C-alpha positions as CSV (number, residue, x, y, z in Angstrom):
1,M,0.0,0.0,0.0
2,F,1.4,3.3,-1.0
3,A,0.3,6.7,0.2
4,N,0.6,10.3,-0.9
5,N,-0.9,13.4,0.8
6,F,-1.8,16.7,-0.7
7,I,-3.2,19.7,1.1
8,L,-4.7,22.6,-0.8
9,T,-5.2,25.9,0.9
10,K,-6.4,29.0,-1.0
11,V,-6.3,32.3,0.9
12,G,-6.8,35.7,-0.7
13,P,-4.8,38.7,0.5
14,I,-6.6,41.3,2.6
15,D,-7.4,44.4,0.6
16,Q,-5.6,47.5,1.9
17,K,-8.8,49.5,1.8
18,F,-10.2,47.2,4.6
19,S,-6.9,46.5,6.4
20,T,-7.7,44.6,9.7
21,S,-4.8,46.2,11.5
22,K,-6.0,49.7,10.6
23,L,-9.5,48.8,11.6
24,L,-8.4,47.5,15.0
25,A,-6.5,50.7,15.6
26,N,-9.6,52.8,15.2
27,P,-11.2,53.6,18.6
28,R,-14.6,53.4,16.9
29,F,-14.1,49.8,15.8
30,C,-16.3,48.3,18.5
31,T,-19.2,50.6,17.7
32,M,-18.7,50.1,13.9
33,S,-18.5,46.3,14.4
34,A,-21.7,46.2,16.4
35,S,-23.5,48.4,13.9
36,G,-22.4,46.2,11.1
37,E,-23.6,43.1,12.8
38,L,-27.0,44.8,13.5
39,L,-27.3,45.9,9.9
40,K,-26.5,42.4,8.6
41,K,-29.4,41.0,10.7
42,I,-31.9,43.7,9.8
43,D,-31.0,44.3,6.1
44,P,-28.3,41.8,4.9
45,E,-28.6,42.9,1.3
46,Q,-27.6,46.5,2.2
47,Y,-24.9,45.2,4.5
48,F,-23.2,43.2,1.7
49,D,-23.9,45.9,-0.9
50,Q,-21.7,48.5,0.8
51,F,-18.7,46.1,0.5
52,I,-19.4,44.6,-2.9
53,G,-19.8,48.1,-4.3
54,E,-16.1,48.4,-3.5
55,S,-15.3,45.0,-5.0
56,V,-14.5,43.3,-1.7
57,Y,-16.2,40.9,0.7
58,P,-16.7,41.9,4.4
59,D,-13.6,39.9,5.3
60,G,-11.5,42.0,3.0
61,R,-11.1,39.4,0.3
62,D,-11.4,40.7,-3.3
63,T,-14.6,39.5,-5.1
64,S,-12.4,37.9,-7.8
65,Q,-10.5,35.7,-5.3
66,F,-11.1,32.1,-4.1
67,R,-10.5,30.4,-0.8
68,A,-11.0,27.0,0.9
69,S,-8.9,24.3,2.5
70,V,-9.0,20.6,1.6
71,S,-6.7,17.6,2.4
72,C,-6.5,14.6,0.1
73,T,-4.6,11.4,0.8
74,C,-4.1,8.7,-1.9
75,N,-3.6,5.0,-1.3
76,L,-3.0,2.3,-3.9
77,S,-4.2,-1.3,-3.6
78,V,-3.8,-4.2,-6.1
79,A,-6.5,-6.7,-6.9
80,P,-7.8,-8.8,-9.8
81,D,-9.2,-6.7,-12.7
82,S,-13.0,-6.2,-12.4
83,D,-15.8,-3.8,-13.2
84,E,-15.4,-2.1,-9.9
85,P,-14.7,1.7,-9.9
86,L,-11.1,2.7,-10.6
87,I,-11.2,5.3,-7.9
88,L,-12.8,4.8,-4.5
89,Y,-13.2,7.7,-2.1
90,E,-14.2,8.8,1.4
91,L,-15.2,12.4,2.0
92,N,-15.1,13.7,5.6
93,W,-15.4,17.3,6.9
94,L,-15.1,19.3,10.0
95,E,-18.2,20.4,11.9
96,C,-17.7,24.0,10.9
97,I,-18.6,23.2,7.3
98,P,-22.4,22.9,6.5
99,K,-23.4,19.4,5.4
100,K,-25.2,20.9,2.3
101,Q,-21.9,22.3,1.0
102,V,-20.2,18.9,1.3
103,E,-23.2,17.2,-0.4
104,E,-23.0,19.5,-3.4
105,A,-19.3,18.9,-3.8
106,E,-19.7,15.2,-3.5
107,L,-22.4,15.2,-6.1
108,H,-20.0,16.8,-8.7
109,L,-17.2,14.5,-7.6
110,R,-19.3,11.3,-7.9
111,R,-20.4,12.2,-11.5
112,I,-16.8,12.9,-12.5
113,L,-15.5,9.6,-11.1
114,R,-18.4,7.6,-12.4
115,K,-17.7,8.7,-16.0
116,N,-13.9,8.2,-15.6
117,Y,-13.1,11.8,-16.6
118,L,-9.9,11.9,-14.6
119,L,-8.0,8.6,-15.4
120,D,-7.6,6.3,-18.3
121,E,-8.3,2.7,-17.2
122,A,-5.1,1.5,-18.9
123,C,-2.9,3.5,-16.6
124,L,-3.9,1.4,-13.6
125,K,-3.3,-2.0,-15.3
126,V,-0.5,-4.1,-13.8
127,E,1.5,-5.3,-16.8
128,D,3.3,-8.7,-17.1
129,T,0.9,-10.5,-14.7
130,P,2.2,-14.1,-14.3
131,S,-1.2,-15.6,-14.5
132,T,-3.1,-16.4,-17.7
133,S,-6.5,-16.7,-16.0
134,F,-6.8,-13.1,-14.7
135,N,-5.2,-9.7,-14.8
136,L,-4.3,-7.4,-12.0
137,R,-4.9,-3.7,-11.6
138,F,-4.4,-0.9,-9.2
139,T,-7.3,0.8,-7.4
140,L,-6.9,4.3,-6.1
141,H,-8.3,5.1,-2.7
142,L,-8.9,8.8,-1.9
143,N,-9.4,10.0,1.7
144,I,-10.7,13.6,1.4
145,V,-11.1,15.9,4.3
146,A,-12.7,19.4,4.0
147,I,-11.0,21.6,6.6
148,S,-12.6,24.9,5.9
149,A,-15.1,26.5,3.5
150,D,-17.7,29.2,3.4
151,G,-19.9,29.0,0.3
152,F,-18.7,26.7,-2.4
153,L,-16.4,23.7,-1.8
154,T,-16.2,21.8,-5.1
155,D,-13.3,23.8,-6.6
156,A,-11.0,23.0,-3.6
157,V,-12.0,19.3,-3.5
158,L,-11.5,18.8,-7.2
159,T,-8.1,20.6,-7.3
160,A,-6.9,18.7,-4.2
161,V,-7.9,15.4,-5.7
162,Q,-6.2,16.0,-9.0
163,S,-3.1,17.3,-7.4
164,A,-2.9,14.3,-5.1
165,I,-3.3,11.9,-8.1
166,L,-0.5,13.6,-10.0
167,D,1.7,13.1,-7.0
168,V,1.2,9.3,-7.0
169,T,4.0,7.0,-8.0
170,M,3.1,3.3,-8.6
171,K,6.2,1.5,-7.4
172,L,7.6,-1.8,-8.7
173,L,5.7,-4.8,-7.3
174,P,7.3,-8.2,-6.4
175,V,5.4,-10.0,-9.2
176,E,7.3,-12.4,-11.4
177,R,8.4,-11.1,-14.8
178,M,7.5,-7.5,-14.0
179,K,10.1,-5.5,-15.8
180,K,8.6,-2.0,-15.8
181,A,10.0,0.7,-13.5
182,A,7.9,2.8,-11.2
183,R,5.6,5.1,-13.2
184,K,3.6,8.2,-12.5
185,L,-0.2,8.6,-12.9
186,T,-1.4,11.0,-15.6
187,L,-4.8,12.7,-15.8
188,K,-6.9,12.6,-19.0
189,D,-7.6,16.3,-18.5
190,F,-7.2,18.6,-15.6
191,L,-10.8,19.7,-14.6
192,V,-11.4,23.1,-13.0
193,Y,-14.6,23.9,-11.1
194,T,-15.5,27.6,-10.9
195,P,-18.6,29.0,-9.0
196,F,-20.0,32.5,-9.6
197,L,-22.9,34.6,-8.4
198,L,-24.4,37.4,-10.5
199,Y,-24.9,40.2,-8.0
200,T,-26.8,43.5,-8.7
201,S,-25.6,46.3,-6.5
202,S,-27.5,49.5,-5.7
203,F,-24.2,51.3,-6.7
204,R,-24.4,49.8,-10.2
205,P,-28.1,48.9,-10.7
206,N,-27.7,48.3,-14.5
207,T,-24.7,46.1,-14.2
208,S,-24.3,42.5,-12.8
209,I,-21.2,42.0,-10.7
210,I,-19.6,38.6,-10.9
211,L,-18.7,37.3,-7.5
212,C,-16.1,34.5,-7.2
213,D,-16.4,31.9,-4.4
214,P,-19.0,33.8,-2.4
215,A,-19.7,33.2,1.3
216,A,-22.7,31.1,2.4
217,E,-24.6,34.1,3.5
218,L,-24.4,35.7,0.0
219,C,-25.4,32.4,-1.6
220,A,-28.6,32.5,0.4
221,L,-29.4,36.0,-0.8
222,V,-28.5,35.7,-4.5
223,K,-30.4,33.3,-6.8
224,N,-28.5,33.9,-10.0
225,R,-25.5,31.6,-10.0
226,C,-23.3,29.8,-12.5
227,E,-21.2,26.7,-11.9
228,V,-18.7,25.7,-14.6
229,I,-16.4,22.7,-14.9
230,T,-13.9,23.1,-17.7
231,E,-11.2,20.8,-19.1
232,F,-7.5,21.7,-19.6
233,D,-4.7,19.5,-21.0
234,S,-3.0,18.0,-17.9
235,Q,0.3,18.4,-19.7
């Protein structure tokens, strides 16, 4: 059994216009913070609008930046060739992440794996098997843990999974007549998931603002959304 681990963390820089250090240095910070929380409860649309009108989220992240944190561990096992899936996975998450976000990410992942969009079946075959009655193949086991997210999770899960797969090396097995050296796995295509919301601000009523990787609270307010999975050559 061989294992590889990959952790993906995406964190956007804090915009200088909303620097946390400057905000904490302001003596009116406590009053402003309390007023902001009250406004978010009374009129959440107006609360977010004042930030998005300046192209930032309330946490200071630019509306064109993404963030999330996912860990993916890969293990390989060898068994007789069969119709079982090439990739098996287990998806876990910390309690701070809403179950609905995880279910949405798992739905996309399940479809991708079921249709074998990531790997060619031939790359998991064990060559020079000493038996004439059956062939051997590798099965890839993924242990995915969502560490943090607020809004969409699929992009981080998909990127972590593909990065972990590319880091896998299938080592030489003690099977008679096997002459091949260790080889790396290659992806059919590198898939990229990108979520957007189309937001209309009172500052720009005639223009839709594209929001990348919005927070869960914004997802609840904005109905117009777009989720895209695109293919790129893994080489």
